[in-house]
gemmi code that builds the backbone of each chain (N, CA, C; Angstrom):
import gemmi

chains = {
    "A": [
        ("ASP", (5.275, -8.367, 12.456), (4.587, -7.235, 13.058), (5.278, -5.932, 12.641)),
        ("SER", (4.496, -5.045, 11.991), (5.080, -3.804, 11.463), (5.290, -2.761, 12.532)),
        ("GLY", (4.620, -2.892, 13.664), (4.688, -1.866, 14.700), (3.569, -0.844, 14.592)),
        ("VAL", (2.780, -0.916, 13.524), (1.635, -0.034, 13.344), (0.391, -0.783, 13.836)),
        ("THR", (-0.393, -0.147, 14.680), (-1.590, -0.791, 15.196), (-2.835, -0.061, 14.712)),
        ("GLN", (-3.875, -0.851, 14.475), (-5.151, -0.300, 14.041), (-6.258, -0.962, 14.836)),
        ("THR", (-7.220, -0.145, 15.234), (-8.393, -0.682, 15.915), (-9.644, 0.007, 15.370)),
        ("PRO", (-10.776, -0.708, 15.329), (-10.894, -2.142, 15.594), (-10.430, -2.963, 14.390)),
        ("LYS", (-10.378, -4.259, 14.530), (-10.025, -5.118, 13.396), (-11.195, -5.263, 12.444)),
        ("HIS", (-12.371, -5.380, 13.016), (-13.583, -5.531, 12.221), (-14.638, -4.568, 12.749)),
        ("LEU", (-15.459, -4.095, 11.832), (-16.531, -3.173, 12.187), (-17.702, -3.437, 11.260)),
        ("ILE", (-18.852, -3.690, 11.851), (-20.069, -3.889, 11.059), (-21.055, -2.833, 11.505)),
        ("THR", (-21.577, -2.091, 10.547), (-22.492, -1.014, 10.884), (-23.521, -0.857, 9.771)),
        ("ALA", (-24.501, -0.017, 10.017), (-25.592, 0.147, 9.059), (-25.380, 1.403, 8.219)),
        ("THR", (-26.068, 1.445, 7.095), (-26.003, 2.627, 6.243), (-26.481, 3.846, 7.021)),
        ("GLY", (-25.847, 4.969, 6.727), (-26.196, 6.218, 7.375), (-25.456, 6.487, 8.676)),
        ("GLN", (-24.779, 5.480, 9.191), (-24.086, 5.634, 10.460), (-22.718, 6.288, 10.275)),
        ("ARG", (-22.085, 6.555, 11.435), (-20.750, 7.157, 11.457), (-19.829, 6.255, 12.285)),
        ("VAL", (-18.591, 6.077, 11.794), (-17.622, 5.267, 12.530), (-16.280, 5.991, 12.575)),
        ("THR", (-15.471, 5.573, 13.527), (-14.124, 6.125, 13.669), (-13.126, 4.985, 13.709)),
        ("LEU", (-12.142, 5.066, 12.826), (-11.068, 4.081, 12.783), (-9.826, 4.724, 13.379)),
        ("ARG", (-9.093, 3.935, 14.154), (-7.945, 4.485, 14.859), (-6.656, 3.818, 14.415)),
        ("CYS", (-5.595, 4.612, 14.379), (-4.284, 4.119, 13.961), (-3.203, 4.691, 14.865)),
        ("SER", (-2.318, 3.838, 15.329), (-1.134, 4.285, 16.058), (0.096, 3.939, 15.237)),
        ("PRO", (0.876, 4.937, 14.851), (2.041, 4.676, 14.003), (3.163, 3.992, 14.786)),
        ("ARG", (4.180, 3.561, 14.060), (5.376, 3.008, 14.708), (5.997, 4.081, 15.586)),
        ("SER", (6.656, 3.635, 16.620), (7.312, 4.572, 17.521), (8.300, 5.448, 16.743)),
        ("GLY", (8.148, 6.749, 16.873), (9.057, 7.675, 16.212), (8.612, 8.142, 14.841)),
        ("ASP", (7.624, 7.460, 14.250), (7.142, 7.876, 12.924), (6.204, 9.063, 13.046)),
        ("LEU", (6.403, 10.050, 12.175), (5.605, 11.268, 12.238), (4.510, 11.320, 11.177)),
        ("SER", (4.686, 10.530, 10.127), (3.712, 10.535, 9.019), (2.760, 9.361, 9.138)),
        ("VAL", (1.487, 9.639, 8.882), (0.469, 8.596, 8.803), (-0.274, 8.750, 7.482)),
        ("TYR", (-0.418, 7.647, 6.780), (-1.157, 7.605, 5.531), (-2.369, 6.692, 5.731)),
        ("TRP", (-3.483, 7.058, 5.114), (-4.664, 6.198, 5.109), (-4.937, 5.736, 3.678)),
        ("TYR", (-5.252, 4.426, 3.549), (-5.576, 3.840, 2.259), (-6.867, 3.029, 2.398)),
        ("GLN", (-7.572, 2.939, 1.285), (-8.782, 2.129, 1.217), (-8.571, 1.028, 0.193)),
        ("GLN", (-8.895, -0.202, 0.569), (-8.818, -1.313, -0.381), (-10.206, -1.905, -0.571)),
        ("SER", (-10.731, -1.793, -1.779), (-12.032, -2.348, -2.100), (-11.931, -3.136, -3.392)),
        ("LEU", (-12.901, -4.000, -3.608), (-12.893, -4.814, -4.821), (-13.022, -3.944, -6.065)),
        ("ASP", (-13.833, -2.881, -5.962), (-14.081, -2.029, -7.128), (-12.895, -1.130, -7.455)),
        ("GLN", (-12.326, -0.510, -6.422), (-11.337, 0.545, -6.630), (-9.905, 0.111, -6.372)),
        ("GLY", (-9.697, -1.106, -5.893), (-8.342, -1.526, -5.561), (-7.843, -0.773, -4.341)),
        ("LEU", (-6.533, -0.577, -4.292), (-5.910, 0.136, -3.182), (-5.754, 1.603, -3.550)),
        ("GLN", (-6.383, 2.476, -2.765), (-6.343, 3.898, -3.069), (-5.881, 4.706, -1.869)),
        ("PHE", (-5.064, 5.694, -2.145), (-4.606, 6.628, -1.124), (-5.734, 7.587, -0.771)),
        ("LEU", (-5.940, 7.797, 0.519), (-6.987, 8.720, 0.951), (-6.396, 10.043, 1.433)),
        ("ILE", (-5.512, 9.980, 2.425), (-5.029, 11.209, 3.037), (-3.756, 10.928, 3.824)),
        ("GLN", (-2.931, 11.975, 3.970), (-1.700, 11.874, 4.740), (-1.613, 12.998, 5.760)),
        ("TYR", (-1.127, 12.651, 6.937), (-0.820, 13.636, 7.959), (0.642, 13.508, 8.353)),
        ("TYR", (1.243, 14.664, 8.620), (2.624, 14.677, 9.081), (2.680, 15.572, 10.310)),
        ("ASN", (3.043, 14.995, 11.411), (3.225, 15.716, 12.668), (2.025, 16.612, 12.991)),
        ("GLY", (0.849, 16.082, 12.772), (-0.375, 16.785, 13.133), (-1.007, 17.607, 12.032)),
        ("GLU", (-0.300, 17.764, 10.929), (-0.846, 18.602, 9.853), (-1.186, 17.747, 8.629)),
        ("GLU", (-2.265, 18.110, 7.979), (-2.619, 17.439, 6.726), (-1.599, 17.816, 5.659)),
        ("ARG", (-1.073, 16.805, 4.941), (-0.045, 17.074, 3.944), (-0.501, 16.769, 2.513)),
        ("ALA", (-1.291, 15.747, 2.351), (-1.712, 15.385, 0.999), (-3.073, 14.717, 1.069)),
        ("LYS", (-3.856, 14.976, 0.024), (-5.185, 14.387, -0.069), (-5.297, 13.618, -1.359)),
        ("GLY", (-5.939, 12.476, -1.275), (-6.178, 11.684, -2.477), (-7.655, 11.644, -2.768)),
        ("ASN", (-8.142, 10.470, -3.133), (-9.554, 10.320, -3.486), (-10.417, 10.137, -2.251)),
        ("ILE", (-10.380, 11.088, -1.375), (-11.144, 10.972, -0.130), (-12.468, 11.710, -0.283)),
        ("LEU", (-13.545, 11.010, 0.053), (-14.872, 11.593, -0.053), (-15.063, 12.695, 0.978)),
        ("GLU", (-15.980, 13.614, 0.690), (-16.256, 14.701, 1.640), (-16.869, 14.163, 2.930)),
        ("ARG", (-17.496, 12.997, 2.861), (-18.081, 12.376, 4.059), (-17.005, 11.793, 4.977)),
        ("PHE", (-15.793, 11.742, 4.487), (-14.690, 11.190, 5.274), (-13.801, 12.335, 5.745)),
        ("SER", (-13.282, 12.184, 6.941), (-12.320, 13.164, 7.450), (-11.320, 12.446, 8.339)),
        ("ALA", (-10.225, 13.101, 8.584), (-9.189, 12.489, 9.421), (-8.493, 13.566, 10.236)),
        ("GLN", (-7.780, 13.127, 11.241), (-6.943, 14.041, 11.997), (-5.822, 13.243, 12.661)),
        ("GLN", (-4.768, 13.973, 13.004), (-3.657, 13.368, 13.725), (-3.464, 14.170, 15.011)),
        ("PHE", (-3.382, 13.471, 16.103), (-3.351, 14.087, 17.420), (-1.909, 14.333, 17.874)),
        ("PRO", (-1.736, 15.140, 18.943), (-0.380, 15.429, 19.428), (0.437, 14.191, 19.765)),
        ("ASP", (-0.220, 13.096, 20.177), (0.553, 11.887, 20.459), (0.823, 11.082, 19.186)),
        ("LEU", (0.458, 11.644, 18.041), (0.710, 11.141, 16.680), (-0.237, 10.036, 16.233)),
        ("HIS", (-1.138, 9.581, 17.108), (-2.106, 8.633, 16.577), (-3.077, 9.381, 15.664)),
        ("SER", (-3.714, 8.638, 14.791), (-4.598, 9.255, 13.811), (-5.950, 8.562, 13.834)),
        ("GLU", (-6.963, 9.301, 13.487), (-8.308, 8.748, 13.380), (-8.897, 9.120, 12.017)),
        ("LEU", (-9.576, 8.155, 11.435), (-10.292, 8.361, 10.176), (-11.773, 8.247, 10.489)),
        ("ASN", (-12.506, 9.312, 10.226), (-13.928, 9.358, 10.504), (-14.711, 9.199, 9.209)),
        ("LEU", (-15.623, 8.244, 9.202), (-16.449, 7.976, 8.033), (-17.897, 8.203, 8.438)),
        ("SER", (-18.590, 9.077, 7.736), (-19.960, 9.397, 8.113), (-20.921, 9.134, 6.958)),
        ("SER", (-22.213, 9.140, 7.294), (-23.277, 8.880, 6.299), (-22.904, 7.670, 5.448)),
        ("LEU", (-22.576, 6.606, 6.121), (-22.006, 5.445, 5.429), (-22.956, 4.855, 4.398)),
        ("GLU", (-22.355, 4.419, 3.298), (-23.078, 3.779, 2.213), (-22.523, 2.365, 2.034)),
        ("LEU", (-23.290, 1.530, 1.356), (-22.854, 0.153, 1.127), (-21.477, 0.110, 0.455)),
        ("GLY", (-21.261, 1.049, -0.448), (-20.006, 1.092, -1.195), (-18.794, 1.472, -0.373)),
        ("ASP", (-19.011, 1.883, 0.873), (-17.881, 2.215, 1.741), (-17.290, 0.969, 2.386)),
        ("SER", (-17.947, -0.158, 2.217), (-17.413, -1.411, 2.747), (-16.068, -1.689, 2.103)),
        ("ALA", (-15.061, -1.851, 2.925), (-13.698, -2.000, 2.407), (-12.764, -2.318, 3.572)),
        ("LEU", (-11.525, -2.555, 3.197), (-10.454, -2.701, 4.183), (-9.712, -1.372, 4.218)),
        ("TYR", (-9.594, -0.786, 5.400), (-8.937, 0.501, 5.549), (-7.606, 0.291, 6.260)),
        ("PHE", (-6.553, 0.711, 5.570), (-5.205, 0.579, 6.117), (-4.666, 1.934, 6.520)),
        ("CYS", (-3.875, 1.929, 7.571), (-3.016, 3.070, 7.771), (-1.570, 2.593, 7.685)),
        ("ALA", (-0.715, 3.498, 7.309), (0.705, 3.198, 7.188), (1.479, 4.358, 7.783)),
        ("SER", (2.674, 4.077, 8.249), (3.463, 5.170, 8.821), (4.884, 5.138, 8.298)),
        ("THR", (5.499, 6.296, 8.372), (6.900, 6.430, 8.006), (7.482, 7.573, 8.809)),
        ("ALA", (8.798, 7.613, 8.861), (9.441, 8.557, 9.777), (9.299, 9.999, 9.329)),
        ("GLY", (9.541, 10.237, 8.004), (9.600, 11.617, 7.543), (8.338, 12.067, 6.845)),
        ("ALA", (8.441, 13.249, 6.238), (7.306, 13.807, 5.510), (7.124, 13.128, 4.164)),
        ("THR", (8.210, 12.607, 3.622), (8.109, 11.801, 2.399), (8.588, 10.400, 2.744)),
        ("SER", (8.123, 9.445, 2.029), (8.416, 8.084, 2.468), (9.296, 7.356, 1.483)),
        ("ARG", (10.349, 6.749, 2.002), (11.070, 5.776, 1.207), (10.384, 4.435, 1.315)),
        ("GLU", (9.807, 4.152, 2.438), (9.023, 2.937, 2.589), (8.008, 3.145, 3.702)),
        ("GLN", (6.846, 2.617, 3.478), (5.764, 2.758, 4.430), (5.479, 1.421, 5.082)),
        ("TYR", (5.184, 1.464, 6.361), (4.886, 0.264, 7.121), (3.399, 0.260, 7.441)),
        ("PHE", (2.743, -0.813, 7.042), (1.294, -0.885, 7.123), (0.807, -1.560, 8.393)),
        ("GLY", (-0.305, -1.056, 8.900), (-1.003, -1.740, 9.971), (-1.799, -2.904, 9.423)),
        ("PRO", (-2.436, -3.668, 10.294), (-3.184, -4.861, 9.862), (-4.509, -4.554, 9.183)),
        ("GLY", (-4.946, -3.301, 9.249), (-6.178, -2.916, 8.580), (-7.412, -3.050, 9.459)),
        ("THR", (-8.438, -2.296, 9.097), (-9.763, -2.419, 9.707), (-10.729, -2.808, 8.601)),
        ("ARG", (-11.408, -3.934, 8.806), (-12.402, -4.386, 7.839), (-13.739, -3.771, 8.202)),
        ("LEU", (-14.244, -2.878, 7.330), (-15.531, -2.222, 7.544), (-16.581, -2.862, 6.656)),
        ("THR", (-17.654, -3.291, 7.257), (-18.798, -3.824, 6.512), (-20.003, -2.955, 6.811)),
        ("VAL", (-20.584, -2.387, 5.761), (-21.768, -1.553, 5.896), (-22.963, -2.360, 5.372)),
        ("THR", (-23.970, -2.547, 6.209), (-25.131, -3.376, 5.815), (-26.390, -2.534, 5.628)),
    ],
    "B": [
        ("ALA", (-1.035, 12.393, -14.101), (-1.105, 11.553, -12.903), (-0.339, 10.259, -13.151)),
        ("GLN", (0.265, 9.780, -12.072), (1.008, 8.541, -12.198), (0.069, 7.348, -12.208)),
        ("THR", (0.407, 6.372, -13.007), (-0.369, 5.130, -13.039), (0.578, 3.945, -12.957)),
        ("VAL", (0.075, 2.869, -12.387), (0.829, 1.627, -12.259), (-0.034, 0.504, -12.818)),
        ("THR", (0.545, -0.303, -13.686), (-0.221, -1.358, -14.342), (0.434, -2.714, -14.118)),
        ("GLN", (-0.336, -3.643, -13.618), (0.101, -5.029, -13.510), (-0.790, -5.825, -14.446)),
        ("SER", (-0.218, -6.339, -15.490), (-1.007, -6.953, -16.565), (-1.326, -8.423, -16.322)),
        ("GLN", (-0.790, -8.995, -15.265), (-1.009, -10.415, -14.964), (-1.917, -10.539, -13.742)),
        ("PRO", (-3.201, -10.776, -13.926), (-4.080, -10.900, -12.754), (-3.700, -12.103, -11.883)),
        ("GLU", (-3.227, -13.173, -12.531), (-2.866, -14.374, -11.789), (-1.623, -15.003, -12.391)),
        ("MET", (-0.799, -15.574, -11.531), (0.367, -16.339, -11.962), (0.483, -17.562, -11.064)),
        ("SER", (1.115, -18.594, -11.593), (1.351, -19.771, -10.767), (2.770, -20.273, -10.999)),
        ("VAL", (3.295, -20.965, -9.997), (4.667, -21.466, -10.068), (4.755, -22.735, -9.237)),
        ("GLN", (5.645, -23.608, -9.626), (5.912, -24.798, -8.837), (6.906, -24.450, -7.733)),
        ("GLU", (6.721, -25.082, -6.609), (7.659, -24.902, -5.506), (9.081, -25.140, -5.997)),
        ("ALA", (10.008, -24.268, -5.546), (11.429, -24.314, -5.878), (11.752, -23.714, -7.255)),
        ("GLU", (10.732, -23.391, -8.042), (10.973, -22.782, -9.339), (11.019, -21.256, -9.218)),
        ("THR", (11.260, -20.621, -10.361), (11.370, -19.161, -10.419), (10.189, -18.579, -11.162)),
        ("VAL", (9.696, -17.452, -10.687), (8.576, -16.775, -11.343), (8.869, -15.277, -11.397)),
        ("THR", (8.371, -14.641, -12.451), (8.558, -13.198, -12.617), (7.212, -12.509, -12.749)),
        ("LEU", (6.986, -11.503, -11.926), (5.759, -10.715, -11.970), (6.069, -9.377, -12.641)),
        ("SER", (5.182, -8.956, -13.524), (5.433, -7.758, -14.329), (4.726, -6.529, -13.778)),
        ("CYS", (5.327, -5.391, -14.023), (4.746, -4.113, -13.619), (5.271, -3.026, -14.540)),
        ("THR", (4.381, -2.195, -15.022), (4.806, -1.007, -15.755), (4.175, 0.202, -15.098)),
        ("TYR", (4.788, 1.343, -15.287), (4.280, 2.554, -14.641), (4.441, 3.726, -15.597)),
        ("ASP", (3.725, 4.756, -15.321), (3.795, 5.951, -16.143), (4.002, 7.153, -15.241)),
        ("THR", (5.034, 7.909, -15.496), (5.314, 9.115, -14.738), (6.172, 10.044, -15.577)),
        ("SER", (6.067, 11.319, -15.301), (6.923, 12.302, -15.965), (8.061, 12.736, -15.049)),
        ("GLU", (8.089, 12.180, -13.858), (9.105, 12.548, -12.878), (10.368, 11.700, -13.060)),
        ("SER", (11.465, 12.205, -12.543), (12.718, 11.456, -12.641), (13.167, 10.895, -11.298)),
        ("ASP", (12.635, 11.447, -10.235), (13.043, 11.014, -8.891), (11.863, 10.377, -8.182)),
        ("TYR", (11.910, 9.075, -8.037), (10.781, 8.369, -7.433), (11.258, 7.037, -6.869)),
        ("TYR", (10.361, 6.372, -6.188), (10.645, 5.049, -5.643), (9.623, 4.065, -6.202)),
        ("LEU", (10.043, 2.834, -6.293), (9.159, 1.744, -6.688), (9.237, 0.656, -5.644)),
        ("PHE", (8.120, 0.009, -5.414), (8.035, -1.003, -4.370), (7.247, -2.213, -4.866)),
        ("TRP", (7.543, -3.317, -4.235), (6.669, -4.491, -4.318), (6.205, -4.813, -2.894)),
        ("TYR", (4.878, -4.912, -2.761), (4.284, -5.312, -1.494), (3.606, -6.657, -1.685)),
        ("LYS", (3.627, -7.444, -0.632), (2.986, -8.761, -0.610), (1.804, -8.692, 0.341)),
        ("GLN", (0.669, -9.245, -0.096), (-0.506, -9.315, 0.769), (-0.974, -10.764, 0.855)),
        ("PRO", (-0.585, -11.476, 1.895), (-1.033, -12.862, 2.067), (-2.497, -12.901, 2.490)),
        ("PRO", (-3.065, -14.087, 2.651), (-4.466, -14.193, 3.050), (-4.802, -13.451, 4.352)),
        ("SER", (-3.833, -13.218, 5.183), (-4.078, -12.455, 6.418), (-4.408, -10.992, 6.138)),
        ("ARG", (-4.161, -10.548, 4.888), (-4.448, -9.175, 4.444), (-3.399, -8.161, 4.888)),
        ("GLN", (-2.425, -8.582, 5.654), (-1.362, -7.670, 6.051), (-0.556, -7.260, 4.828)),
        ("MET", (-0.217, -5.998, 4.704), (0.622, -5.517, 3.606), (2.075, -5.559, 4.066)),
        ("ILE", (2.889, -6.333, 3.349), (4.278, -6.549, 3.740), (5.194, -6.044, 2.632)),
        ("LEU", (6.115, -5.158, 2.980), (7.069, -4.655, 2.001), (8.050, -5.765, 1.635)),
        ("VAL", (8.172, -6.004, 0.334), (9.072, -7.048, -0.147), (10.415, -6.457, -0.564)),
        ("ILE", (10.345, -5.386, -1.372), (11.572, -4.836, -1.930), (11.330, -3.413, -2.394)),
        ("ARG", (12.367, -2.603, -2.377), (12.284, -1.197, -2.760), (13.392, -0.871, -3.766)),
        ("GLN", (13.059, 0.012, -4.717), (14.050, 0.460, -5.707), (14.001, 1.978, -5.824)),
        ("GLU", (15.144, 2.623, -5.689), (15.208, 4.058, -5.930), (15.477, 4.287, -7.410)),
        ("ALA", (14.766, 5.230, -8.007), (14.889, 5.449, -9.452), (16.272, 5.915, -9.866)),
        ("TYR", (16.992, 6.591, -8.957), (18.304, 7.118, -9.334), (19.380, 6.038, -9.313)),
        ("LYS", (19.053, 4.885, -8.757), (20.022, 3.796, -8.691), (19.882, 2.906, -9.912)),
        ("GLN", (20.981, 2.687, -10.605), (20.940, 1.806, -11.772), (20.965, 0.343, -11.374)),
        ("GLN", (21.566, 0.072, -10.218), (21.662, -1.315, -9.775), (20.315, -1.819, -9.312)),
        ("ASN", (19.974, -3.020, -9.754), (18.708, -3.619, -9.356), (18.754, -4.079, -7.901)),
        ("ALA", (17.670, -3.811, -7.178), (17.606, -4.211, -5.776), (17.431, -5.722, -5.633)),
        ("THR", (17.986, -6.251, -4.553), (17.877, -7.679, -4.243), (17.668, -7.835, -2.753)),
        ("GLU", (16.727, -8.711, -2.405), (16.482, -9.062, -1.010), (16.307, -10.577, -0.946)),
        ("ASN", (17.397, -11.255, -0.606), (17.363, -12.722, -0.493), (16.870, -13.334, -1.807)),
        ("ARG", (15.736, -14.031, -1.785), (15.238, -14.697, -3.007), (14.487, -13.755, -3.940)),
        ("PHE", (14.325, -12.522, -3.549), (13.560, -11.558, -4.334), (14.506, -10.565, -5.011)),
        ("SER", (14.301, -10.342, -6.280), (15.097, -9.355, -7.005), (14.196, -8.661, -8.019)),
        ("VAL", (14.629, -7.493, -8.448), (13.842, -6.745, -9.426), (14.668, -6.527, -10.680)),
        ("ASN", (13.953, -6.299, -11.767), (14.561, -5.865, -13.024), (13.960, -4.502, -13.317)),
        ("PHE", (14.727, -3.462, -13.036), (14.268, -2.086, -13.181), (14.787, -1.526, -14.488)),
        ("GLN", (13.878, -1.222, -15.382), (14.210, -0.639, -16.680), (13.588, 0.753, -16.734)),
        ("LYS", (14.385, 1.776, -16.362), (13.824, 3.120, -16.204), (13.296, 3.689, -17.510)),
        ("ALA", (14.031, 3.508, -18.576), (13.594, 4.072, -19.859), (12.292, 3.426, -20.325)),
        ("ALA", (12.163, 2.169, -20.086), (10.958, 1.443, -20.485), (9.859, 1.557, -19.450)),
        ("LYS", (10.161, 2.152, -18.300), (9.220, 2.272, -17.179), (8.647, 0.901, -16.821)),
        ("SER", (9.564, 0.005, -16.586), (9.208, -1.360, -16.249), (9.900, -1.760, -14.955)),
        ("PHE", (9.185, -2.529, -14.128), (9.711, -2.882, -12.811), (9.183, -4.268, -12.459)),
        ("SER", (9.897, -5.307, -12.828), (9.411, -6.655, -12.591), (10.058, -7.257, -11.351)),
        ("LEU", (9.351, -8.185, -10.746), (9.807, -8.863, -9.534), (10.081, -10.319, -9.854)),
        ("LYS", (11.275, -10.783, -9.539), (11.625, -12.186, -9.719), (11.734, -12.849, -8.362)),
        ("ILE", (10.999, -13.960, -8.239), (11.063, -14.751, -7.012), (11.756, -16.065, -7.358)),
        ("SER", (12.887, -16.293, -6.748), (13.650, -17.523, -6.981), (13.358, -18.537, -5.892)),
        ("ASP", (13.500, -19.822, -6.251), (13.300, -20.885, -5.258), (11.975, -20.669, -4.518)),
        ("SER", (10.902, -20.570, -5.276), (9.591, -20.248, -4.696), (9.215, -21.205, -3.577)),
        ("GLN", (8.601, -20.641, -2.556), (8.148, -21.414, -1.404), (6.645, -21.256, -1.233)),
        ("LEU", (6.052, -22.230, -0.543), (4.599, -22.184, -0.347), (4.171, -20.878, 0.329)),
        ("GLY", (5.012, -20.367, 1.186), (4.705, -19.127, 1.890), (4.747, -17.887, 1.017)),
        ("ASP", (5.204, -18.054, -0.221), (5.214, -16.907, -1.140), (3.846, -16.677, -1.767)),
        ("ALA", (2.944, -17.628, -1.594), (1.607, -17.485, -2.175), (0.906, -16.285, -1.558)),
        ("ALA", (0.485, -15.361, -2.402), (-0.100, -14.107, -1.918), (-0.524, -13.273, -3.113)),
        ("MET", (-1.124, -12.131, -2.816), (-1.333, -11.082, -3.821), (-0.119, -10.169, -3.745)),
        ("TYR", (0.432, -9.838, -4.905), (1.587, -8.946, -4.960), (1.185, -7.646, -5.645)),
        ("PHE", (1.539, -6.546, -4.989), (1.229, -5.223, -5.527), (2.518, -4.483, -5.853)),
        ("CYS", (2.521, -3.903, -7.024), (3.575, -2.990, -7.418), (3.104, -1.584, -7.030)),
        ("ALA", (4.004, -0.748, -6.548), (3.601, 0.586, -6.110), (4.661, 1.615, -6.466)),
        ("TYR", (4.185, 2.831, -6.689), (5.035, 3.955, -7.084), (4.870, 5.077, -6.070)),
        ("SER", (5.978, 5.761, -5.805), (5.925, 6.913, -4.919), (6.856, 7.996, -5.452)),
        ("TYR", (6.331, 9.191, -5.629), (7.153, 10.321, -6.045), (7.722, 10.978, -4.799)),
        ("ALA", (9.023, 11.221, -4.829), (9.709, 11.671, -3.624), (9.566, 13.152, -3.348)),
        ("GLY", (9.190, 13.946, -4.326), (9.210, 15.374, -4.095), (7.865, 16.031, -4.276)),
        ("GLY", (7.856, 17.319, -4.458), (6.653, 18.092, -4.696), (5.656, 17.980, -3.573)),
        ("THR", (4.377, 17.944, -3.920), (3.341, 17.899, -2.887), (2.767, 16.502, -2.709)),
        ("SER", (3.365, 15.525, -3.387), (2.839, 14.168, -3.243), (3.159, 13.581, -1.884)),
        ("TYR", (4.269, 14.042, -1.300), (4.665, 13.612, 0.030), (4.639, 12.109, 0.219)),
        ("GLY", (5.003, 11.390, -0.827), (5.235, 9.971, -0.659), (4.023, 9.077, -0.728)),
        ("LYS", (2.882, 9.583, -1.157), (1.729, 8.685, -1.253), (2.045, 7.579, -2.246)),
        ("LEU", (1.520, 6.410, -1.974), (1.736, 5.263, -2.844), (0.599, 5.140, -3.846)),
        ("THR", (0.966, 4.902, -5.100), (0.009, 4.555, -6.146), (0.230, 3.089, -6.480)),
        ("PHE", (-0.827, 2.300, -6.337), (-0.707, 0.856, -6.478), (-1.212, 0.358, -7.823)),
        ("GLY", (-0.648, -0.753, -8.264), (-1.214, -1.483, -9.388), (-2.393, -2.318, -8.903)),
        ("GLN", (-2.964, -3.065, -9.824), (-4.174, -3.827, -9.528), (-3.887, -5.109, -8.760)),
        ("GLY", (-2.636, -5.530, -8.750), (-2.254, -6.728, -8.024), (-2.184, -7.964, -8.904)),
        ("THR", (-1.314, -8.892, -8.512), (-1.176, -10.201, -9.162), (-1.277, -11.269, -8.087)),
        ("ILE", (-2.206, -12.190, -8.289), (-2.339, -13.303, -7.339), (-1.343, -14.385, -7.733)),
        ("LEU", (-0.453, -14.716, -6.804), (0.540, -15.767, -7.059), (0.146, -17.033, -6.307)),
        ("THR", (0.040, -18.113, -7.065), (-0.220, -19.434, -6.487), (1.052, -20.263, -6.590)),
        ("VAL", (1.400, -20.932, -5.503), (2.582, -21.794, -5.495), (2.120, -23.235, -5.316)),
        ("HIS", (2.456, -24.078, -6.280), (2.048, -25.492, -6.253), (3.157, -26.345, -5.653)),
        ("PRO", (2.776, -27.240, -4.731), (3.806, -28.121, -4.119), (4.281, -29.183, -5.104)),
    ],
}
model = gemmi.Model(1)
for chain_id, residues in chains.items():
    chain = gemmi.Chain(chain_id)
    for i, (resn, *xyz) in enumerate(residues, 1):
        res = gemmi.Residue()
        res.name, res.seqid = resn, gemmi.SeqId(i, " ")
        for name, pos in zip(("N", "CA", "C"), xyz):
            atom = gemmi.Atom()
            atom.name, atom.element = name, gemmi.Element(name[0])
            atom.pos, atom.b_iso = gemmi.Position(*pos), 0.0
            res.add_atom(atom)
        chain.add_residue(res)
    model.add_chain(chain)
structure = gemmi.Structure()
structure.add_model(model)
structure.setup_entities()
C-alpha cells in the first residue's frame, strides 16, 4: 500500500458525459501528479500540482482540468468524454515540488461507452 | 524533449534464473533521475529501484540492480534469482530534477516479464 488513495476504482459512463476522479496523496506530500495509461498512448503525464498551485502541464486535453484543494487532495475533471478517453488514470504524490520518487495510487479505470 | 525507449516488448525467464531488461533514454540534461517501476496484474505501479544521474555507483535493491551507463544513456535492470511474483510489466522512467519539469515522469513503453516455474 503506497498510502495514496484514489476513488472511484472503476467508472463506466457514456460519451459526452463529465466525471470527476479523486486523489488523496500520502500524508505530508504536497505534490500530486496525474497520469493516463492507455493502450494507444502508454503512460503519459497529464498535470502536476504543488501545494494548491499548478506546476507543470503535459499532454492534457482542454476538456480535462484539475485542481488541488487546501487539504491537498486533488480532483481530475474529464468532460465531453469520448471513447478514446477510456484509460487507467493514476495519481502519484511526493513530498516536494520535484520528485526523487513518486508513489502511485491504485488508479481509476474509466470506461466510456 | 526527453524520450525513453524499451526495445523488448516481452521477456521470459525461468524461476531462480537471472534476466536483464533494457532501457535507453535521450536527454540533454545532466541532472536527472531514472527509475524502474513494476506493474503487476493488479495494475498498481510499484517503484522497484531509483538511480541518480550524478551517482556513478549502480543502485541495488535486494535482487534488483541496475547497470547505469550515463555516456551511452543506457539504464538496464537485472533481476537475480527470479521469482514467480516478479512477473509483471516493467516500466523504465526518466525525471529531470530541475527547470520547469518539476519531476514529471516520462515512461518507456514497458516490457512484459514472464517467469516460468
